[in-house]
C-alpha positions in Angstrom: 0.1 0.1 -0.2 2.7 2.4 0.9 4.4 1.7 -2.4 1.4 2.7 -4.6 0.8 5.7 -2.5 4.4 6.5 -3.4 4.0 6.0 -6.9 0.7 8.0 -7.1 2.8 11.0 -5.6 5.6 10.6 -8.0 3.1 10.7 -11.0 1.5 13.9 -9.5 4.9 15.4 -9.4 5.8 14.5 -12.8 2.5 16.0 -14.3 2.9 19.3 -12.5 6.5 19.6 -13.6 5.4 18.7 -17.1 2.4 21.3 -16.8 4.7 24.0 -15.6 7.3 23.5 -18.5 4.4 23.7 -20.8 3.1 27.0 -19.4 6.7 28.1 -19.4 7.3 27.3 -23.1 3.9 29.0 -23.9 4.7 32.2 -22.3 8.3 32.3 -23.9 6.7 31.9 -27.2 4.3 34.6 -26.7 7.2 36.9 -25.4 8.8 36.2 -28.7 6.3 37.0 -30.7 5.8 40.3 -28.8 9.2 41.5 -29.7 9.1 43.1 -33.0 11.5 41.8 -35.8 14.0 44.6 -36.4 13.5 46.4 -39.6 15.8 47.8 -42.1 15.8 51.6 -42.4 17.2 54.5 -44.8 18.6 57.0 -42.3 17.8 60.5 -42.5 21.4 61.5 -41.1 23.0 59.1 -43.8 24.8 61.0 -46.7 27.9 61.4 -49.3 30.6 63.5 -47.7 31.5 64.4 -50.9 29.1 66.3 -53.5 32.0 67.7 -56.0 34.3 65.0 -57.7 37.2 66.3 -59.7 38.9 63.2 -61.3 41.8 63.7 -63.5 41.3 62.6 -67.0 43.4 59.7 -68.4 43.9 58.0 -65.1 41.8 55.6 -63.0 40.6 57.6 -59.6 39.0 55.8 -56.8 36.9 57.8 -54.3 36.5 55.8 -51.2 34.6 56.2 -48.1 32.4 59.2 -49.8 29.3 57.9 -48.0 28.3 58.2 -44.5 26.3 55.2 -43.4 24.5 57.1 -40.3 21.8 55.0 -39.3 20.9 53.4 -42.6 20.5 49.7 -42.2 23.3 47.6 -44.7 23.1 45.8 -46.7 22.0 48.1 -49.1 22.1 49.2 -52.7 23.7 52.3 -54.6 22.9 53.2 -58.1 23.8 55.9 -60.1 21.1 57.5 -62.2 20.1 60.4 -64.4 23.8 61.3 -65.6 23.4 64.6 -67.4 25.5 67.3 -68.6 24.8 70.5 -67.1 22.6 71.6 -69.8 20.3 68.7 -68.8 21.1 66.5 -72.1 22.3 63.1 -71.6 26.0 62.2 -71.2 26.7 58.7 -72.8 30.4 59.5 -73.0 29.8 58.6 -69.1 27.5 55.9 -69.3 28.6 53.9 -72.2 31.0 50.9 -72.1 34.7 51.4 -72.8 37.6 49.2 -72.5 39.5 49.5 -69.6 42.4 47.6 -67.9 40.9 45.9 -64.4 43.1 44.0 -61.9 42.1 40.3 -61.4 44.9 39.5 -59.1 47.1 41.5 -56.6 50.1 43.3 -58.0 53.2 43.0 -55.6 55.8 44.7 -57.3 57.7 41.1 -57.4 56.6 40.2 -60.9 59.3 39.2 -63.4 58.0 40.4 -66.7 56.0 42.2 -68.7 53.6 39.2 -69.3 53.3 38.1 -65.6 52.1 41.7 -65.1 49.8 41.5 -67.7 48.3 38.0 -66.7 47.0 39.8 -63.5 44.9 42.4 -65.4 42.1 41.9 -68.0 40.6 44.1 -70.6 36.8 44.7 -69.8 34.3 47.4 -70.6 32.9 49.6 -68.2 31.0 52.8 -67.9 33.7 55.7 -67.1 31.7 56.8 -64.2 30.6 53.5 -61.9 29.5 53.4 -58.4 30.1 50.3 -56.2 26.7 48.7 -55.7 27.1 48.3 -52.0 29.4 50.9 -50.6 28.7 53.8 -52.6 32.2 54.4 -53.7 33.1 55.8 -57.0 35.3 54.7 -60.0 36.1 57.2 -62.6 38.1 55.0 -65.2 41.2 56.2 -67.0 39.3 55.6 -70.5 37.8 59.2 -70.1 39.7 61.8 -72.1 39.3 65.4 -73.0 38.4 64.7 -76.8 35.1 63.6 -75.7 34.5 64.2 -71.8 33.8 67.9 -70.9 36.4 69.1 -68.6 36.9 72.2 -66.4 36.8 75.0 -66.8 33.6 73.7 -68.2 30.9 73.0 -65.5 30.8 69.4 -66.4 28.2 67.1 -65.3 25.5 66.0 -62.7 24.2 63.0 -61.3 21.9 61.2 -59.0 22.2 58.2 -56.5 19.5 55.8 -55.5 20.3 54.5 -52.3 17.6 51.2 -51.2 17.0 48.3 -49.1 14.0 46.4 -47.9 13.0 49.4 -45.8 12.8 51.7 -48.6 14.9 53.9 -50.8 16.2 57.5 -50.9 17.7 59.6 -53.6 20.5 62.1 -53.5 20.5 64.6 -56.2 22.6 66.9 -58.1 26.1 65.3 -57.1 28.6 67.1 -59.2 31.5 65.6 -61.4 33.7 68.0 -62.9 36.9 66.4 -64.5 39.8 67.9 -64.8 42.2 67.9 -68.1 44.8 65.3 -68.5 47.9 65.8 -66.5 50.1 62.8 -68.0 53.0 62.9 -65.3 54.1 64.0 -61.9 55.8 66.1 -61.5 54.0 68.0 -64.3 54.4 71.6 -66.2 50.8 71.6 -67.5 48.2 73.9 -66.2 45.4 71.5 -64.8 42.8 73.9 -66.0 43.9 74.6 -69.5 46.5 71.5 -70.2 48.8 74.1 -71.6 52.6 74.3 -70.5 53.5 76.7 -67.7 56.9 76.3 -68.0 59.6 73.8 -69.7 61.0 71.7 -67.1 60.9 71.0 -63.1 63.4 70.2 -60.7 64.5 67.0 -58.9 62.8 65.7 -55.9 66.2 65.1 -53.7 70.0 65.5 -53.8 72.5 64.6 -51.4 76.2 65.0 -51.1 76.9 66.0 -54.7 80.1 67.7 -55.3 80.8 69.9 -58.1 83.1 68.8 -60.9 84.6 72.1 -61.6 84.0 73.8 -58.2 84.7 71.4 -55.6 84.2 73.9 -52.7 80.6 73.7 -53.8 77.5 71.1 -53.6 75.0 71.2 -56.1 71.4 71.9 -55.3 68.0 71.6 -56.6 68.2 74.7 -58.5 71.2 73.0 -60.5 69.4 70.4 -62.4 66.4 70.6 -64.7 64.4 67.6 -65.3 62.2 67.2 -68.7 59.4 64.2 -69.1 59.1 64.0 -72.4 57.2 61.3 -74.6 58.1 60.1 -78.3 55.4 61.1 -80.9 54.6 58.2 -82.3 55.2 56.1 -79.7 55.4 52.4 -81.0 56.3 50.7 -77.5 56.0 51.0 -73.8 59.4 51.7 -72.6 61.2 54.3 -70.0 64.5 55.7 -70.7 67.0 57.6 -68.3 69.5 60.4 -69.9 71.8 62.7 -68.3 73.2 66.0 -69.9 76.2 68.0 -68.8 76.2 72.0 -69.1 76.7 71.9 -72.7 73.5 69.5 -73.1 76.1 66.7 -74.3 75.2 63.2 -73.0 76.9 61.8 -69.9 77.4 58.2 -69.6 75.5 56.6 -66.6 78.0 54.2 -65.6 79.6 57.1 -63.7 77.0 56.7 -61.3 78.4 53.6 -60.3 76.5 52.2 -57.3 73.0 52.9 -58.9 70.7 49.5 -58.5 70.1 49.6 -62.4 68.3 46.3 -62.2 65.9 47.6 -59.9 65.8 51.2 -60.5 62.2 51.0 -61.8 59.7 48.1 -62.1 61.2 47.4 -65.9 62.7 44.5 -67.8 65.1 44.0 -70.7 67.3 46.6 -69.8 69.6 48.3 -72.2 72.3 50.2 -70.8 74.4 52.1 -73.3 77.3 55.1 -72.9 74.1 57.7 -73.4 71.1 56.1 -71.8 69.3 53.5 -69.9 66.1 51.9 -71.2 63.7 49.4 -69.9 60.5 47.8 -70.9 57.5 48.7 -68.5 54.0 48.2 -68.2 51.8 51.6 -67.7 50.9 53.5 -65.6 54.0 53.8 -63.3 53.6 53.0 -60.5 51.0 50.3 -61.8 49.1 50.4 -58.4 49.4 52.8 -55.2 51.0 50.6 -53.1 54.5 50.8 -51.5 57.0 48.5 -53.2 61.0 48.9 -53.8 60.3 51.0 -56.4 58.1 53.4 -55.0 58.1 55.9 -52.5 56.8 55.2 -48.8 53.4 55.8 -49.5 53.3 54.2 -52.9 51.9 57.0 -54.6 55.0 57.7 -57.1 57.9 55.8 -58.4 61.3 56.8 -57.1 64.5 56.8 -59.3 67.6 57.2 -57.3 71.2 57.5 -59.0 73.8 57.0 -56.6 77.7 56.9 -56.8 80.6 56.5 -54.0 84.0 58.0 -54.4 87.2 58.5 -52.2 87.3 62.2 -51.0 90.1 64.3 -49.4 91.7 62.8 -46.6 90.5 59.1 -47.7 87.1 59.8 -46.6 84.3 57.7 -48.4 81.6 59.9 -49.9 78.1 58.7 -50.8 76.3 60.9 -53.1 72.7 60.6 -54.8 70.3 62.5 -56.7 66.9 61.1 -57.9 63.3 61.8 -58.7 59.8 60.8 -57.2 57.7 60.4 -60.7 54.6 59.0 -61.8 53.4 58.5 -65.6 49.9 57.5 -66.8 50.0 57.5 -70.3 51.4 54.4 -72.3 54.0 55.1 -74.9 57.8 55.6 -75.2 58.9 58.1 -72.4 62.3 59.7 -71.4 63.3 61.1 -68.2 66.2 63.7 -68.8 68.5 65.2 -66.3 70.3 68.3 -67.3 72.9 69.7 -65.1 72.8 73.6 -65.9 76.1 74.7 -64.0 78.2 71.9 -63.3 78.3 68.4 -63.6 78.7 66.1 -60.4 82.3 64.8 -59.3 82.3 61.2 -59.4 85.6 60.3 -59.4 88.2 59.9 -56.5 90.1 63.1 -55.0 93.8 62.6 -55.7 
């Protein structure tokens, strides 16, 4: 009899526990249903941090982090619409597809040939003005040229952007695009509004311990060297040539710069070194990508060509000298960089 009572008591407890658990689960389910699901929104505080874009024609320009997310829920979709000239006419020159070179694998600066570089990029067709569909970043492709794209001082273009997600959509009106004329090199002697030369040449980027051959009591400075960057017309290949001229504009032998790392002066190949110039086969633009490599400045924005030599000075002291140029070239072709020493040439021989 006692065992039966004990079994009945266990059954009652089990039924009560099951009933309480069921009630808890029902209550939890009800509470869950009462909590509303988060809804995607287009934030009123979201917007473009840049409303005027001034890319330089002839080079690919990326405008990144130009949209403030604010309270907009991501993922969201961005789309450029209604691209038009300032007169209100359509602008097919910005929306039609043009051939461009797009990277398919990362450029590192360690590539061993032109073929290896070209294998990492592929010709594709893109609108000159494009927007990343999920970030709002803008790409202005280098296929845009001033012979068919309006550039400053023209007032340029207007475009709108549609931002949308599952919570709605919003339009950003009258963003401005005002391209600037081609500046094919850095440094440059061209006015960025007119595209016309404002001077014939420009100076070097750095010079150190360069004693004059004629006047050994004077070190050469920035004002003693003129630099010219010139493109052959017509150009039949993609090459880069370095030349050096004395005070009479006669060629100097590059070999006098006896510690120059000619093999790694630029990211070029098939070096041809003569007693009047050094030439490389190259891929353009230079630099190919704005990342730091052994061929660039520390920020990767420009290439860095350094010409160095070492000699014994008075008293047997070792003198290490250098000069050079930080530069960029955006337009393919046969280019040359010429260093002209105006008043004196560098002393590269040992002092006796």
